[in-house]
C-alpha positions in Angstrom: -67.4 38.7 -245.5 -66.9 36.1 -242.8 -63.5 37.6 -242.1 -65.0 41.0 -241.8 -67.6 39.7 -239.3 -64.9 38.0 -237.3 -62.9 41.2 -237.3 -65.9 43.2 -236.1 -66.6 40.6 -233.3 -63.0 40.9 -232.2 -63.2 44.7 -232.1 -66.4 44.5 -230.1 -64.8 42.0 -227.7 -61.7 44.2 -227.2 -64.0 47.2 -226.6 -66.0 45.3 -224.0 -62.8 44.2 -222.3 -61.5 47.7 -222.2 -64.8 48.9 -220.8 -64.7 46.2 -218.2 -61.1 47.2 -217.3 -62.3 50.9 -216.8 -65.1 49.7 -214.6 -62.8 47.6 -212.5 -60.3 50.4 -212.2 -63.1 52.7 -211.0 -64.2 50.2 -208.5 -60.7 49.7 -207.4 -60.3 53.5 -206.9 -63.4 53.5 -204.9 -62.1 50.7 -202.7 -58.7 52.4 -202.4 -60.4 55.5 -201.1 -62.2 53.6 -198.5 -59.3 53.5 -196.0 -59.2 57.3 -196.4 -62.9 57.5 -195.7 -62.5 55.1 -192.9 -59.5 57.1 -191.6 -61.6 60.3 -191.9 -64.5 58.6 -190.0 -62.0 57.4 -187.4 -60.6 60.9 -187.1 -64.1 62.3 -186.7 -64.9 59.8 -184.0 -61.6 60.6 -182.3 -62.5 64.3 -182.4 -65.9 63.6 -180.8 -64.2 61.6 -178.2 -61.9 64.5 -177.3 -64.9 66.8 -177.4 -66.7 64.6 -174.9 -63.6 64.9 -172.6 -63.5 68.6 -172.8 -65.9 69.3 -169.8 -63.2 67.9 -167.6 -60.9 70.8 -168.5 -63.1 73.6 -166.9 -63.2 71.5 -163.8 -59.4 71.5 -163.6 -59.3 75.2 -164.4 -61.9 75.9 -161.7 -59.7 74.0 -159.2 -56.7 76.1 -160.2 -58.7 79.3 -159.9 -59.6 78.3 -156.4 -55.9 77.9 -155.7 -56.2 74.4 -154.2 -57.3 75.8 -150.9 -59.2 74.1 -148.1 -61.5 75.0 -145.2 -58.5 75.7 -142.9 -57.1 78.3 -145.4 -60.4 80.1 -145.3 -60.5 80.0 -141.5 -56.9 81.2 -141.3 -57.7 84.3 -143.5 -61.1 85.1 -141.9 -59.6 85.0 -138.4 -56.2 86.5 -139.0 -57.7 89.5 -140.7 -59.4 90.9 -137.6 -56.5 89.7 -135.5 -54.1 91.8 -137.6 -56.5 94.7 -137.6 -56.4 94.8 -133.9 -52.6 94.7 -133.8 -52.6 97.6 -136.3 -55.1 99.5 -134.2 -52.9 99.0 -131.1 -49.8 100.1 -133.0 -51.6 103.2 -134.3 -51.8 104.4 -130.7 -48.0 104.4 -130.2 -46.9 107.5 -132.1 -49.0 109.8 -129.9 -48.8 107.9 -126.6 -45.5 106.0 -126.3 -42.5 107.6 -124.6 -39.9 105.0 -125.9 -38.6 105.5 -129.5 -38.0 101.7 -129.6 -41.7 101.1 -128.9 -42.7 103.6 -131.6 -40.3 102.0 -134.1 -41.7 98.5 -133.3 -45.3 99.8 -133.7 -44.4 101.2 -137.1 -42.9 97.9 -138.2 -46.0 96.0 -137.1 -48.3 98.3 -139.1 -46.0 98.1 -142.1 -46.0 94.3 -142.0 -49.6 93.6 -141.2 -51.5 96.1 -143.3 -50.4 94.5 -146.6 -51.1 91.0 -145.2 -54.7 92.1 -144.4 -55.1 93.2 -148.0 -53.6 90.0 -149.3 -55.8 87.8 -147.2 -58.9 89.8 -148.2 -58.0 89.2 -151.8 -57.8 85.5 -151.3 -61.2 85.4 -149.7 -62.8 87.4 -152.5 -61.2 85.1 -155.1 -62.6 82.1 -153.2 -66.0 83.6 -153.0 -65.8 83.7 -149.2 -66.9 86.5 -146.8 -64.3 89.1 -145.9 -64.6 90.1 -142.2 -66.3 93.5 -141.8 -64.5 96.5 -140.4 -61.7 98.8 -141.5 -59.6 98.4 -138.4 -59.3 102.1 -138.2 -61.2 102.6 -135.0 -61.5 100.8 -131.7 -65.3 100.4 -131.3 -66.0 99.7 -134.9 -63.4 97.0 -135.2 -65.1 93.5 -135.6 -64.6 91.1 -132.8 -63.1 93.6 -130.3 -64.9 91.8 -127.5 -63.4 88.4 -127.6 -64.5 86.8 -124.4 -65.8 83.8 -126.3 -63.6 84.1 -129.4 -61.7 81.1 -130.8 -58.9 83.5 -131.8 -56.1 83.4 -129.2 -54.3 86.6 -128.1 -57.1 89.0 -128.9 -57.7 91.9 -126.6 -61.1 92.7 -125.1 -62.9 96.0 -125.4 -61.8 96.8 -121.9 -58.1 96.1 -122.7 -58.2 98.3 -125.8 -59.9 101.2 -123.9 -57.4 100.9 -121.1 -54.5 101.1 -123.6 -56.1 104.0 -125.4 -56.2 106.0 -122.1 -52.6 105.4 -121.2 -49.5 107.4 -122.2 -45.8 107.6 -121.4 -44.0 104.7 -119.6 -47.4 103.2 -118.6 -48.5 103.0 -122.2 -45.1 101.4 -123.2 -45.4 98.7 -120.6 -49.0 97.9 -121.3 -48.5 97.9 -125.0 -45.5 95.5 -124.8 -47.3 93.2 -122.5 -50.5 93.1 -124.6 -48.6 92.8 -127.9 -46.6 89.9 -126.6 -49.8 88.0 -125.9 -51.3 89.1 -129.2 -48.3 87.9 -131.1 -48.3 84.5 -129.3 -51.9 84.1 -130.4 -51.1 84.9 -134.0 -48.2 82.4 -133.9 -50.5 79.7 -132.6 -53.0 80.4 -135.5 -50.2 80.4 -138.0 -48.9 77.1 -136.8 -52.3 75.6 -137.2 -52.4 76.9 -140.8 -49.0 75.4 -141.4 -50.1 72.0 -140.2 -53.6 71.8 -141.8 -53.7 74.3 -144.6 -53.4 73.5 -148.3 -53.0 76.9 -150.1 -49.3 77.6 -150.7 -49.3 81.4 -150.3 -51.3 81.1 -147.1 -48.8 78.6 -145.7 -45.9 80.8 -146.8 -47.5 83.8 -144.9 -48.1 81.6 -141.9 -44.4 80.6 -141.8 -43.4 84.3 -142.1 -45.7 85.3 -139.2 -44.2 82.6 -137.0 -40.6 83.8 -137.8 -41.2 87.5 -137.6 -43.5 87.6 -134.6 -41.3 85.2 -132.6 -38.4 87.6 -133.2 -40.6 90.6 -132.1 -41.6 88.7 -128.9 -38.0 88.3 -128.0 -37.4 92.0 -128.7 -40.4 93.1 -126.6 -39.4 90.9 -123.7 -36.0 92.5 -123.8 -37.6 95.9 -123.7 -39.7 95.0 -120.7 -36.7 93.6 -118.9 -34.9 96.9 -119.3 -37.7 98.8 -117.6 
């Protein structure tokens, strides 16, 4: 009987030990999962950290959308548009008034080069949320800034100059056109050089460089035409 009680106690003790082992294992499992939970919590924190940084992204995107331009780029576009429009208006007179085919050809090249540049610069200003100068450039009186007695834009013709050119024809038109366009080109080159020195927008600086190159060549061409008269 004593042996039986001892056997029973031993069995109970073994069962208790087994139960304790199970409990310890469960606790150990819980502890082993803690790093995972900690890692998860850490990941969650990291995610929030990244989320808190996300507002900086739209700022960079906004800067890219603006094209990295500055005030000089805006001034260049807003002033060169009416400047180009006047050159195009002057060139539009040549087909019906000029006697020299060379003058007519030059005028056609001026229109072909500057019309697309007007459209390009207008697009920049719209993208930047800036005002595009009014006027279509299709008529003398309606063109903005035609009277430039106090204008900061060099080389622009006055109303009187434009009306004088409009009333000329033949050799007289050719001579006046070349003289006026030389001065007009010189003004555009000065504006383009300012953009090259102070602007920040790559496409605007590329256009400015092109204006300096092409219009310098046209000035040389026009001076030669005048010398032959």
